[in-house]
C-alpha positions as CSV (number, residue, x, y, z in Angstrom):
1,M,102.5,-73.0,-49.2
2,K,105.9,-74.9,-49.9
3,N,105.5,-74.4,-53.7
4,V,105.0,-70.6,-53.0
5,L,108.1,-70.3,-50.9
6,H,110.1,-72.2,-53.3
7,Q,109.2,-69.8,-56.0
8,Y,110.7,-67.0,-54.1
9,R,113.8,-68.8,-52.7
10,N,116.2,-66.6,-54.8
11,T,114.3,-63.3,-54.6
12,H,117.0,-62.0,-52.4
13,K,119.7,-62.4,-55.1
14,W,117.5,-60.3,-57.6
15,M,117.7,-57.4,-55.3
16,A,121.2,-56.7,-56.7
17,I,119.3,-55.3,-59.7
18,P,117.4,-52.5,-58.0
19,W,120.6,-51.7,-56.0
20,L,122.5,-51.0,-58.9
21,I,119.8,-48.9,-60.4
22,I,119.5,-46.9,-57.3
23,I,123.4,-46.3,-56.8
24,I,124.1,-45.4,-60.4
25,G,120.9,-43.3,-60.8
26,F,121.5,-41.2,-57.7
27,T,125.3,-40.9,-57.9
28,P,125.4,-37.5,-59.7
29,Q,122.5,-35.7,-57.8
30,Y,122.8,-37.3,-54.3
31,F,125.9,-39.4,-53.5
32,M,128.4,-37.0,-55.2
33,T,126.8,-33.9,-53.2
34,W,125.5,-35.6,-50.1
35,L,127.3,-33.3,-47.8
36,S,125.2,-30.2,-49.3
37,E,122.0,-32.1,-49.4
38,P,119.2,-31.1,-46.8
39,W,118.1,-33.4,-44.0
40,S,114.8,-34.3,-45.7
41,Y,116.9,-35.9,-48.6
42,H,119.0,-38.0,-46.1
43,L,116.0,-39.2,-44.1
44,H,114.3,-40.5,-47.2
45,T,117.6,-42.1,-48.5
46,L,118.2,-43.8,-45.3
47,S,114.6,-45.1,-44.9
48,A,114.6,-46.3,-48.6
49,I,117.9,-48.1,-48.1
50,A,116.6,-49.7,-45.1
51,W,113.4,-50.8,-47.1
52,Y,115.4,-52.3,-49.9
53,I,117.6,-54.2,-47.3
54,L,114.4,-55.5,-45.7
55,M,113.1,-56.7,-49.2
56,G,116.4,-58.8,-49.5
57,V,116.2,-60.1,-46.0
58,Q,112.6,-61.0,-45.7
59,P,112.3,-63.6,-48.7
60,Y,115.7,-65.1,-47.4
61,L,114.2,-65.5,-43.9
62,I,110.8,-67.0,-44.8
63,T,111.9,-69.4,-47.5
64,R,114.5,-70.8,-45.0
65,G,112.0,-71.4,-42.3
66,N,112.7,-68.5,-40.2
67,I,109.1,-67.5,-39.7
68,K,109.4,-65.8,-36.4
69,Q,112.3,-63.5,-37.6
70,H,110.3,-62.8,-40.7
71,R,107.4,-61.6,-38.7
72,L,109.5,-59.5,-36.5
73,W,111.1,-57.7,-39.2
74,G,107.8,-57.5,-40.9
75,M,106.5,-55.4,-38.0
76,L,109.5,-53.1,-38.1
77,G,109.0,-52.8,-41.8
78,I,105.6,-51.1,-41.2
79,F,107.5,-48.3,-39.6
80,I,110.2,-48.2,-42.3
81,A,107.4,-48.0,-45.1
82,G,105.9,-45.1,-43.2
83,A,109.3,-43.3,-43.2
84,V,109.8,-43.8,-46.9
85,M,106.4,-42.6,-48.0
86,F,106.2,-39.4,-45.8
87,S,110.0,-38.5,-46.3
88,A,109.1,-38.8,-50.0
89,L,106.1,-36.7,-49.8
90,S,108.2,-34.0,-47.8
91,I,110.5,-33.6,-50.8
92,V,107.7,-33.3,-53.4
93,P,107.4,-29.6,-53.1
94,T,111.1,-29.0,-54.1
95,N,109.9,-29.9,-57.7
96,V,107.5,-27.2,-57.5
97,Y,110.3,-24.8,-56.6
98,F,112.4,-25.8,-59.5
99,G,109.3,-25.6,-61.7
100,A,108.7,-22.0,-60.6
101,I,112.3,-20.8,-61.3
102,G,111.9,-22.1,-64.9
103,G,113.7,-25.4,-64.4
104,F,117.2,-25.9,-65.7
105,E,116.8,-25.1,-69.3
106,P,117.5,-26.4,-72.2
107,V,118.1,-29.6,-70.4
108,L,115.3,-29.9,-67.8
109,P,112.4,-27.8,-68.5
110,A,110.1,-26.4,-65.8
111,S,107.2,-28.6,-67.2
112,F,109.3,-31.8,-66.2
113,F,109.5,-30.7,-62.7
114,Y,105.9,-29.6,-62.3
115,G,104.8,-33.0,-63.9
116,L,107.0,-34.9,-61.3
117,V,104.9,-33.4,-58.7
118,F,101.9,-35.5,-60.0
119,T,103.7,-38.7,-61.3
120,E,106.1,-39.1,-58.4
121,S,103.2,-38.4,-55.8
122,L,101.2,-41.2,-57.8
123,Q,104.2,-43.7,-57.3
124,I,104.3,-42.8,-53.6
125,L,100.7,-43.6,-53.1
126,G,101.2,-46.7,-55.2
127,F,103.9,-47.8,-52.8
128,G,101.7,-47.0,-49.7
129,L,98.9,-49.0,-51.3
130,A,101.1,-52.0,-52.0
131,V,102.2,-52.1,-48.5
132,I,98.6,-51.8,-47.0
133,M,97.6,-54.7,-49.3
134,A,100.7,-56.7,-48.2
135,I,99.6,-56.4,-44.6
136,I,96.0,-57.2,-45.4
137,N,97.1,-60.4,-47.2
138,A,99.9,-61.3,-44.5
139,K,98.3,-64.9,-44.1
140,K,98.2,-65.5,-47.7
141,P,101.8,-66.1,-48.8
142,D,101.3,-65.7,-52.6
143,Q,99.2,-62.6,-52.4
144,H,101.5,-61.1,-49.7
145,A,104.6,-61.8,-51.8
146,I,103.3,-60.2,-55.0
147,W,102.3,-57.0,-53.2
148,M,105.5,-56.7,-51.5
149,I,107.3,-57.1,-54.7
150,S,105.2,-54.5,-56.3
151,T,106.5,-51.9,-53.8
152,L,109.9,-52.3,-55.6
153,F,108.3,-51.3,-59.0
154,F,106.7,-48.1,-57.3
155,G,109.7,-47.1,-55.2
156,L,112.3,-47.7,-57.9
157,M,111.0,-45.1,-60.3
158,P,113.0,-42.1,-58.9
159,G,116.1,-44.1,-59.3
160,W,115.2,-45.4,-62.7
161,V,114.1,-42.0,-64.3
162,R,117.5,-40.6,-63.2
163,L,119.4,-43.6,-64.7
164,I,117.7,-43.2,-68.0
165,M,118.5,-39.6,-67.9
166,F,122.2,-40.2,-67.1
167,P,123.7,-38.8,-70.2
168,I,121.7,-35.6,-69.5
169,L,122.6,-35.3,-65.8
170,I,126.3,-36.0,-66.4
171,T,127.0,-33.8,-69.4
172,G,124.2,-31.3,-69.3
173,E,123.6,-32.0,-73.0
174,G,122.7,-35.7,-73.4
175,G,124.2,-35.9,-76.8
176,G,121.1,-34.8,-78.6
177,L,118.7,-36.5,-76.0
178,D,116.0,-34.6,-74.2
179,V,113.9,-35.7,-71.3
180,Q,111.0,-36.8,-73.3
181,I,113.1,-39.1,-75.4
182,C,114.7,-40.6,-72.3
183,L,111.2,-41.3,-70.8
184,N,110.1,-42.8,-74.2
185,I,112.9,-45.1,-74.0
186,G,113.2,-45.8,-70.3
187,I,109.6,-46.3,-69.4
188,P,108.6,-49.2,-72.0
189,I,111.9,-51.1,-70.7
190,F,110.6,-50.8,-67.1
191,I,107.2,-51.9,-68.0
192,F,108.6,-54.9,-70.0
193,A,110.6,-55.9,-66.9
194,V,107.5,-55.7,-64.8
195,L,105.8,-58.1,-67.3
196,I,108.6,-60.5,-67.3
197,V,108.3,-60.6,-63.4
198,G,104.6,-61.0,-63.7
199,Y,104.9,-63.8,-66.2
200,R,107.5,-65.7,-64.3
201,L,105.5,-65.4,-61.2
202,K,102.1,-66.5,-63.1
203,Q,100.6,-63.2,-61.8
204,L,100.4,-61.1,-65.0
205,K,96.7,-60.3,-64.3
206,H,97.3,-59.5,-60.6
207,P,96.2,-56.0,-59.5
208,A,99.7,-55.3,-58.2
209,I,101.2,-56.0,-61.7
210,I,98.4,-54.0,-63.5
211,L,98.7,-50.9,-61.1
212,S,102.4,-50.9,-61.4
213,I,102.3,-50.8,-65.2
214,L,99.6,-48.2,-65.2
215,F,101.3,-45.8,-62.8
216,V,104.7,-46.2,-64.6
217,F,103.0,-45.6,-68.1
218,I,101.5,-42.4,-66.8
219,M,105.2,-41.1,-66.3
220,L,105.4,-41.0,-70.2
221,F,103.1,-37.8,-69.9
222,T,105.1,-36.1,-67.2
223,L,105.9,-33.1,-69.3
224,V,102.6,-33.0,-70.9
225,I,100.9,-32.7,-67.4
226,G,103.5,-30.2,-66.1
227,G,102.9,-28.1,-69.1
228,E,99.3,-27.2,-68.2
229,E,99.1,-23.7,-66.6
230,W,96.0,-24.4,-64.5
231,Y,97.9,-27.4,-63.0
232,Q,101.0,-25.5,-62.4
233,E,99.0,-22.8,-60.4
234,L,97.1,-25.4,-58.6
235,V,100.2,-27.2,-57.2
236,T,102.0,-23.9,-56.5
237,R,98.8,-22.8,-54.4
238,I,98.7,-26.1,-52.5
239,M,102.4,-26.8,-51.8
240,K,103.6,-23.1,-51.5
241,P,107.4,-24.1,-52.4
242,T,110.1,-22.5,-50.6
243,V,113.7,-22.3,-51.6
244,P,115.5,-25.6,-50.7
245,W,118.2,-24.7,-48.1
246,K,120.9,-26.4,-50.0
247,L,120.6,-23.8,-52.6
């Protein structure tokens, strides 16, 4: 167990990377407009921030021998994870609305928003699965740790997608870039980062790493999925989107 704990001794320091991705990625579409954002967005943001703080605190506590505090915050983490997941799911129908109004052509087509309904929901479900597996393996430090780390891979995608589309979101043009090009560049970079983490932790073949890569890879086909008319009709009937009140 000591070797496992030592392996994760500096994990809290690496949390600076996802924090930067989140702050930069969400600045144009949330932090700069937060006064006009709906409550569901605030709820998701607050719960996600709490989760990322927890992901920094927990490895620090356990690798310094503070087992009781680690377990106490872990129980609180179950509540926070639930808030992250269900607040995220409550926002998904907004994408259907944006798709129904035709998106924001020519920069963000309707197919992109329809596709996000599937790919982002997949990420949310992946996050939930990772949390459940981490709880099941709570008494196996190596298994527990890798599943907890994988929650960052699933949970980071909304911020990462916004970050790789930063030129488009800021200028409204992107200097010749379009959404698919941004995905073609950004998704392989993210997958490469996951592979590096898996390699350094000697967990390349672990289900948490494999599922993280698979779910992220599917995001390459966001526009293709969202462009299918039968799929558009299906999600519209299921979610029955309404106008977001901030509009």
